[in-house]
C-alpha positions as CSV (number, residue, x, y, z in Angstrom):
1,X,6.1,8.5,-34.0
2,X,8.1,11.4,-32.4
3,X,7.0,11.8,-28.7
4,X,6.4,15.1,-27.6
5,X,8.7,16.7,-25.0
6,X,6.1,18.6,-23.1
7,X,3.0,16.3,-23.3
8,X,-0.4,18.3,-21.9
9,X,-1.1,17.5,-17.9
10,X,-3.8,19.2,-15.5
11,X,-2.7,22.7,-14.3
12,X,-2.0,23.2,-10.5
13,X,-5.1,24.4,-9.7
14,X,-6.8,21.3,-11.4
15,X,-4.3,18.6,-9.2
16,X,-5.3,20.5,-6.2
17,X,-9.0,20.2,-6.9
18,X,-8.2,16.9,-7.7
19,X,-6.5,15.8,-4.4
20,X,-9.0,17.7,-2.4
21,X,-11.9,15.6,-3.7
22,X,-10.1,11.8,-4.0
23,X,-8.9,12.5,-0.2
24,X,-10.1,10.0,1.8
25,X,-8.7,12.3,5.3
26,X,-7.2,15.4,6.3
27,X,-5.3,16.9,9.2
28,X,-7.1,20.2,10.6
29,X,-4.7,22.9,12.8
30,X,-5.8,26.1,14.1
31,X,-3.4,28.6,13.5
32,X,-0.7,29.6,16.7
33,X,-3.0,27.2,19.0
34,X,-0.9,23.8,18.8
35,X,-4.3,22.4,18.2
36,X,-4.4,19.5,15.5
37,X,-7.6,16.6,14.9
38,X,-7.1,14.2,12.2
39,X,-10.2,13.9,10.2
40,X,-10.8,10.6,8.5
41,X,-14.0,10.9,6.1
42,X,-15.1,13.7,7.3
43,X,-15.3,15.9,4.7
44,X,-16.4,17.5,1.6
45,X,-15.7,19.9,-0.9
46,X,-18.1,22.6,-2.9
47,X,-18.2,24.2,-6.1
48,X,-16.6,27.2,-4.4
49,X,-13.4,24.7,-3.3
50,X,-14.9,25.4,0.4
51,X,-13.8,22.0,2.6
52,X,-17.0,21.3,4.3
53,X,-16.4,19.1,7.4
54,X,-18.5,16.7,9.8
55,X,-17.6,18.5,13.2
56,X,-15.2,15.9,14.9
57,X,-16.0,16.3,18.3
58,X,-13.0,17.7,19.8
59,X,-13.7,19.5,23.0
60,X,-10.7,21.6,22.5
61,X,-11.9,23.0,18.9
62,X,-15.3,22.9,20.1
63,X,-14.6,25.8,22.9
64,X,-12.4,27.6,20.2
65,X,-14.7,28.0,18.2
66,X,-17.5,29.0,21.0
67,X,-14.8,31.9,21.6
68,X,-13.8,32.8,18.1
69,X,-15.4,36.2,16.3
70,X,-17.9,35.6,13.6
71,X,-15.0,35.7,11.2
72,X,-14.0,31.9,12.3
73,X,-11.0,30.7,13.5
74,X,-7.4,30.8,11.2
75,X,-7.0,27.6,10.6
76,X,-5.5,25.0,7.7
77,X,-6.0,21.5,6.2
78,X,-3.4,19.7,5.0
79,X,-3.6,16.2,2.9
80,X,-1.6,13.9,1.0
81,X,-1.7,12.5,-2.5
82,X,-0.8,8.8,-2.3
83,X,-0.5,6.6,-5.7
84,X,-2.8,3.3,-5.5
85,X,-0.3,1.2,-6.8
86,X,2.8,-0.1,-4.9
87,X,5.6,2.1,-6.2
88,X,8.8,3.0,-4.6
89,X,7.9,6.9,-3.0
90,X,4.0,6.6,-2.8
91,X,3.6,10.1,-2.2
92,X,2.8,12.1,-5.2
93,X,1.9,15.4,-3.5
94,X,1.2,17.2,-0.4
95,X,-1.5,19.9,-0.4
96,X,-2.2,22.3,2.3
97,X,-5.2,25.1,2.8
98,X,-5.2,27.9,5.1
99,X,-8.4,30.3,5.2
100,X,-11.2,30.7,7.9
101,X,-12.9,27.7,10.2
102,X,-16.4,28.7,11.3
103,X,-19.7,26.5,11.8
104,X,-21.8,25.8,9.0
105,X,-25.0,24.4,10.6
106,X,-25.7,21.6,12.8
107,X,-22.9,19.4,13.5
108,X,-21.1,20.6,10.4
109,X,-18.2,23.0,9.8
110,X,-16.7,24.8,7.2
111,X,-12.9,26.1,5.7
112,X,-12.9,28.9,3.4
113,X,-9.5,28.6,1.9
114,X,-7.9,32.2,1.3
115,X,-5.2,30.4,-0.3
116,X,-3.2,26.5,-1.3
117,X,-0.1,25.2,-1.4
118,X,0.6,22.5,-3.7
119,X,3.9,20.5,-3.3
120,X,5.8,18.6,-5.9
121,X,8.8,16.8,-4.9
122,X,10.8,20.2,-4.1
123,X,8.7,22.8,-6.0
124,X,5.8,24.3,-3.6
125,X,3.3,26.2,-6.0
126,X,1.0,28.8,-4.4
127,X,-2.7,29.5,-5.5
128,X,-5.3,31.6,-4.5
129,X,-8.9,31.2,-3.5
130,X,-10.0,32.6,-7.3
131,X,-7.7,30.2,-9.3
132,X,-8.6,27.1,-6.9
133,X,-12.4,28.0,-7.1
134,X,-12.2,28.3,-10.6
135,X,-10.8,24.3,-11.4
136,X,-12.4,21.3,-11.7
137,X,-11.5,17.8,-10.1
138,X,-10.1,15.3,-13.2
139,X,-12.9,13.7,-14.2
140,X,-10.9,10.2,-13.8
141,X,-10.0,10.7,-10.2
142,X,-12.6,8.6,-8.4
143,X,-11.6,5.5,-10.8
144,X,-8.0,6.1,-11.2
145,X,-6.6,3.6,-8.6
146,X,-8.9,0.9,-10.2
147,X,-7.6,2.1,-13.6
148,X,-4.3,2.2,-12.5
149,X,-4.3,-1.2,-10.7
150,X,-6.0,-2.8,-13.6
151,X,-2.7,-1.2,-15.7
152,X,-0.5,-2.8,-13.4
153,X,-1.5,-6.3,-13.3
154,X,-2.9,-6.7,-16.1
155,X,-1.1,-4.8,-18.9
156,X,2.4,-4.6,-18.2
157,X,3.0,-5.1,-21.8
158,X,1.9,-1.7,-22.5
159,X,3.8,0.4,-20.1
160,X,6.7,-1.1,-21.8
161,X,6.1,0.0,-25.3
162,X,4.0,3.2,-23.4
163,X,7.7,3.8,-21.6
164,X,9.7,2.9,-24.9
165,X,8.2,5.7,-26.9
166,X,9.6,8.4,-24.3
167,X,12.3,6.5,-23.9
168,X,13.1,6.4,-27.6
169,X,13.8,2.2,-27.1
170,X,16.1,2.4,-24.1
171,X,15.2,0.8,-21.3
172,X,18.4,-0.1,-20.3
173,X,18.8,-0.2,-16.1
174,X,15.1,-0.1,-15.6
175,X,13.9,-2.9,-13.2
176,X,10.3,-2.0,-12.8
177,X,7.6,-0.3,-15.3
178,X,4.7,0.8,-12.5
179,X,2.0,3.0,-13.5
180,X,1.9,6.3,-11.2
181,X,-1.2,8.5,-12.1
182,X,-3.6,9.0,-14.7
183,X,-6.0,12.0,-15.3
184,X,-8.0,13.3,-18.5
185,X,-4.6,14.5,-20.3
186,X,-2.3,11.5,-19.9
187,X,-0.4,9.0,-17.5
188,X,2.4,9.3,-15.7
189,X,5.1,6.0,-15.3
190,X,7.6,5.7,-12.5
191,X,10.5,3.4,-14.4
192,X,12.3,1.8,-11.2
193,X,15.9,1.4,-11.4
194,X,18.8,-0.7,-9.1
195,X,18.3,0.4,-5.7
196,X,16.1,2.8,-4.6
197,X,16.5,5.1,-8.1
198,X,13.4,5.9,-10.3
199,X,12.5,8.4,-13.3
200,X,8.8,9.3,-13.9
201,X,7.8,9.9,-17.5
202,X,5.1,11.3,-18.5
203,X,2.3,9.9,-21.9
204,X,0.2,12.6,-22.8
205,X,-3.0,11.6,-24.7
206,X,-3.9,13.2,-28.0
207,X,-7.2,13.5,-27.1
208,X,-8.5,13.6,-23.4
209,X,-10.2,10.9,-21.8
210,X,-13.7,12.2,-20.1
211,X,-14.9,9.3,-19.1
212,X,-12.9,5.9,-17.3
213,X,-14.2,4.1,-20.5
214,X,-12.1,6.2,-22.6
215,X,-8.8,5.3,-21.3
216,X,-8.1,2.6,-23.3
217,X,-9.0,4.4,-26.8
218,X,-6.5,7.0,-25.3
219,X,-3.5,4.6,-25.3
220,X,-3.9,3.3,-28.0
221,X,-3.9,6.9,-30.1
222,X,-0.7,7.0,-28.2
223,X,0.9,3.6,-29.4
224,X,-0.9,3.5,-33.2
225,X,-2.0,6.3,-34.1
226,X,-3.4,5.2,-37.1
227,X,-5.4,1.8,-35.8
228,X,-6.7,4.2,-33.3
229,X,-8.3,6.0,-36.3
230,X,-10.2,3.0,-37.8
């Protein structure tokens, strides 16, 4: 099998929506005020990519909102995408949303994002609100940690085979191969070298995985396309 040089992957907007859906916490800041609040297990995301937050009950925030105009306060929220497997450098991406923060009913706040910035390594991709709202979280996001943990602890042989496809069998200098991320379109492996060095390689699925039960078959399609058709 000749492995594709550019395997399919989610769009930046899809990745941003997935990070929002999966994040357990975020930092909320009021622009220009110096006020910053850590919100743990306080937010959800609606279909328009608005952040709905349980009011963190911070006096400074309450006072600022009380004095704000009807459009709310300029604010931004930040969250970090952390690999669930203990790889080197577990930060996979960072996401920042900027927009207007306003009350949305008793005990609830809403942040309506005007734009988002997705940071992956040294690259920063800017997204506008319509693009973000049109995207959907990855269907495997809620199960990614469990699936990656299963691959990491129970299928090291498969990880070596997958990495060998991309590296054309040359795994010299590689000390460990760990699963870094998983989405409906593929799997990313981290190839750890001596010291702190590592390489990331993406394995694209020939057919998208729409459910956690699909992942095994999708990996088999990569390793043995002929067998996967039977």
